[in-house]
N, C-alpha and C positions, 0 to 999 in steps of 0.2 A: 323462255327461249326454246325453240324446237330443236330437233335432231339435225346436226349440220349436214347440208346437202353434199358437200365435198366428201365427207366421210362415207356417206352412202355409196357414192360412185366408186371410191377407192376400194371398198369392200368387194364390190362386184368384180373389179379388175383383179384383186388379189386372189379371190376364190378361183377365177378362171385361170390365172397364171399358175397357181399352185397345182391345179389339176393337169395342166398341159406340160409342166416342166419337172415332173416327179419321176422320171425314168430311173434315176440313180438311187431311189429309196427302196428299202425293204418293205415287203407287204406283211400284213398281220397274219395272213393265213387263217388257220382255224383257232386263233387265240380267243379264249373265253375267260380272260382275266376279269377281275372284279370291275375294271373300268368299263366293260361292255355290259355289265348287269345293271338294270335300272329298277327302281321302285316307283311305279307310276302312281299318280293320283287318280283314282277311279271314281267317277261320278256315280253316286248311289241312286236310290229310288226317289223320284220326285213325288212329293205329297201335295196334292191339290187341296187348298184349305176350304173344304166344303163342310157345311153343317149336316147333322143328322146321319152321318155315316161313320160312326166310331169303329176303331179297330186298333190292335197292336200286333206287331209281327217281328220276325227275325229275318234279316237279309243275309244271305251267304254270297260271298264274293270270291271268285277264283281268277287269278291273272296268270297267264302263261306267256312268257317272253320267248320267242323263237330265236335261238342262237345260231351263229354261222355254221357250227359243226353238226347241225341237225337235232341237237338236244333242246330241251326246254327248261326255263327257269320258272318254277312254280311258286307263287305266293298266294296267301288266302287271308280272309278276315271275315268278321261278321259285324253287322250293325243292327241296333234295335230302332224300330220306328213306331210311331203311334199318331193317332188323330182322335180328338174327342168330339162330342156332339156339337160343341160350339164352333168347330172348324179349326181349333188350335192344332198345330202340327209339331211333332218332335222328331228330330233326326239326329244321328250322331256319326262321328267319324272315329275309326279305330285304326291302329297301325296294321299294315300288312305284315304277315309273319310267314316263316317257312312252312311248307306243306306238312312237315313232320311235327310242328309245334302243337302241343296238346292242350295248353292252357288257353283261357279266354284272352284274346288280344287286348292290349292296353287301349283304353278310350282316351282320345286327345281333345275332342271338342264335341259340344252339343249345339244344335240350332233349334230355337223355338220361334214359332210365328203365331201371333194372335190375330186372327182374321177380323175380330171385332174392333180392336184398337189399332190395327195395322202396325203393331210393334214387333220388330224383328230383333231377336236376342241371340248373340253368339257367345257361348260360354267356352272359355279356354281353360281346360281342366288342369293344365300344367302351371299356368300363372295365376289362376283364380281371378281372372278378369272377365266381366260380363260387358260386352259391347252392345248397346241398344240403339237401334235406328228406327225412327218413325218414317215408314214408307208412305208414298202417295198412292201406291197400288200394290196388290199382292205380288210376291215374287213369282217369276215364271221359271220353267225348266231350262237347264243348260242344253246347249246343242248336243244332239245325239241321245239324250236321255229318254225322249219320247219320239214317236214317229213324226216326220215332217208332213203336215197336213196341207201344205200350200204348194203342191207340185203342179207345175204347168206342163203342157205337152212337150216343150223343148228342154225340160230339166234334165241334167246329166244323171240325176238320181232315179233309178228304176225301182218300181214297187211291185211286189207280188203278194196277193192275198193268200194266206196260209190256212184259211178256214177257222174253225173253232175247236177248243178242247175244254175239258172240265177240270176244275181244281177246287177241292173242298166245297163242292156244291155250286160253284160259280162258273159261268160261261166265260172263257177267255177268247179274245179275238186275236188272231195271229197276222203279223205283217212283216215282210222282209223288204228292206230298202238297201240298195247297193249302188255303188259308184265304182270308178276305176280304183279309188283309194281304199275303200273299206266296204264291209257288209255289216248291217245291223238287223237283228231279228227281235221282234217285240211280241209279247203276249199280254194284252191289255184287258183289264177288268172294267167293263162299263158300270158294273154295280158299285165298285169302290172308286172309280176314276183314277186308277193307278196302273202302271205297267208292272205286272207281277213277275215277269221274267224277261231278261234282255241278254242277248249275246252279241258281242262285237268282235270282228276279225279284220285284221289288216296284215300287211307283210311282216310286221314285227310282233303284233300282239294277238292273243285270243283271250277274251275276258267274258265271264258270265256273271250275271247278277240275278239272283233268284230269291223271292220271298218264300222261304221254306216252311215257316210256321206262321199261322195266322189265327187270331182270336177276335171275333167280331163282338167285342164287349167294350164297355167304357174303360179307358186306361186309368191308371193311378194318377190322380190330379197333381200329385207332388212333382211329377216330371216336368210340368210346365212352369214351375217356380224356380227362381234363382236361389241356389243353396246359400245357407249362412256362410259368412266369411268371404264372399266374393265382392270385389270392388266394381261398382257399376260406372261405366264410362258411356256418356251419351255421344253418339256420332251423327253428324248431319248427313242426310241422304245425299249421295253423290252418284253421278252416272258417268261411267268411263266410256266416253265417245271416241271411237277410233280416229286417229289422225289420218289414216290412209287405208284404202281398200285395195291397193295394188297387190298382185299375186306373184309369188316366187321372184321377188326383186331384191336380191341381196339380203339386206336386213332392214326391217321396218319396225318402228315402235308403234304398237297398236293401242297402248294405254294413254290416258291423259297424263302428260308429264308433270302436271302441277306447276308449270313454269320453271322446272329444273333443267339445266343444261346437262344432258346425258352424254355429250361428246366424249369427254375423257373416259367415262365409264365404258362406253361402247367400244372404244379402242382396246381396252383391256380384254373384254370378253371375245371380241373378234380375233385378237391375237391368240387367245387361249384355244378357241375353237379351231383355228387354222392348224395349230400345233397338234391337236388331237386328231384332226381329220386327215392330214397329209399322210401319215404312215399307214393308214388303213384304206386308202383309195385302192379299189380292187384292180387286178391285172387287166381286165378288159378295157378299163379307162386309161391305161398307161400305153406308151409306145410299145410295139408298133400298131396295136389295134386302135387306140385312141377313141374308144366308144363315146358317143355323145349322150348327154342326158341332163336333166335338171330336176331338182328335188326341192320341195317347199315344206318346211316344218314350222309349226306354230307351238309356242310354249310360254310358260310364265316363270319369271325369276322372283322369288320371295325375298323379304328383307335380309335374311341371312345368307343369300346367295344360292339357296336350294332351287333346283329346277323341277317343276311339276307340270302336269297336264300337257304333256307333249302329244301333238297330233300330227300325223303324216297327212298333210293337206293335198300335196301335189306329188304323187309318186312318179318315178321316171319310167316305169314299165320294166325295170331290171332290178330285182330284189337286192343284188349285190351293191348297186349304186345307192339304193335307199338305205341299206344297212350302214354303209360307210358314212352317209350324211347324218344319220341318227347317232352313230357312234361319235361323230365330231362334237356333238352337243353333250351327250352323256359322258364322254371321255374327258371333257373340259370341266364338267360340273363336280362339286359346287363352284359357282362363279364367286368373285369377290362380293361382299355385302353391298346392297344398294346404298346410294348416297344417303347419309343420315337425315339430310334436309328434305328428302322425298317422303311425302305423307301418304302416298297410295298404298294399298294392301299388297300389290305386286306390280311388276313390270311385264307386260305381255309383248312378245316379239314374234316376228316371222323371219326366219332365215331362208335364203335361197342358195342352193349349191349348184353350180354350173360346171359340168364336165365337158371339157374340150369344145365349148361353144360360149360365146358371149351372149348376154341377154339382148334381145332386139329392142330398138326404141319403142316399137309398138307394144312390147310386153311390159317394159318398166315405165313407159310414159314420162320419162324425165324431160323437163323443159327448163329453159333458162329462167332464173329468178329465184326468189326465196322459197324455202320449203314450206309445207303446210304449217300453219301456226297451231299450237295446242288449243283445245277448247277452253273457253273462259268460264 
């Protein structure tokens, strides 16, 4: 059963009405309480599984969240990566820690991909569970991790060639791609087929991902093996096909719902988001100014209710409106846990926040009849 059509419409109206009837509410001002601080999920370095180009390296990641009072909230971490001569890749995820933290951040998961067998293995270091999936093709990069190479003349994404620079005897090619929402700068090594340096910037975040240490030698083969004591779970390959491609339209479920009715759950998180968003709507959007704007944010909710991978897809052009919409989600998180019967790894959503304007029919494309059915 798909997401109820009536709930989708009601959320649009509620967001609009809350924004236009909030004159009697206190504003948050320069509040920088913990509710406005976020720990993002930062996508690391994509390793193309090619043979005969072994290496190992250290990735340094720094995240800076721009707070309303002009200060920044800085987090950092490192990841170790490797690829052997067979094309097997090793990548890991570690916790983001405070800039003053001096120890090595805690590792939470490892990912191994074998290009020969097409076997993808995710190791959960906290539960000692290894999830193995036999893929039909090699995994590709997440959006934004590598430059978009399929730009057409009418694309809103603008590209600038930054030339070349040297790193450890290798020539790196620089590219900057920018849109109204964000700017990404890439330094790519054709020799190793990886992006050695990446910088992302949008109204909320500035994030840098750099390969700081690199050894072009065969890595220790033990890192590609499942350690003793791990329970191996075989997972059938699945493809999360979006139910909708609409933009900035209230709330949309972008994941495969696996046949679960998310209506009751969505009511809970919509109400929580409204409660967090209303007090921080900025003065320009309140009477008598009533500034108009719309903001679209995509994010994922994990089984425990944690919010990760937030992306400001459609900025309003006013950073104060963007911050308030962002704070509506981060201020409400963590959300309630996902329904236990849902078997997906996460629920991906897109929220649209409308200030003093309703979404037009052309924008949200709502038509009479049943909602889109989930993929089978």
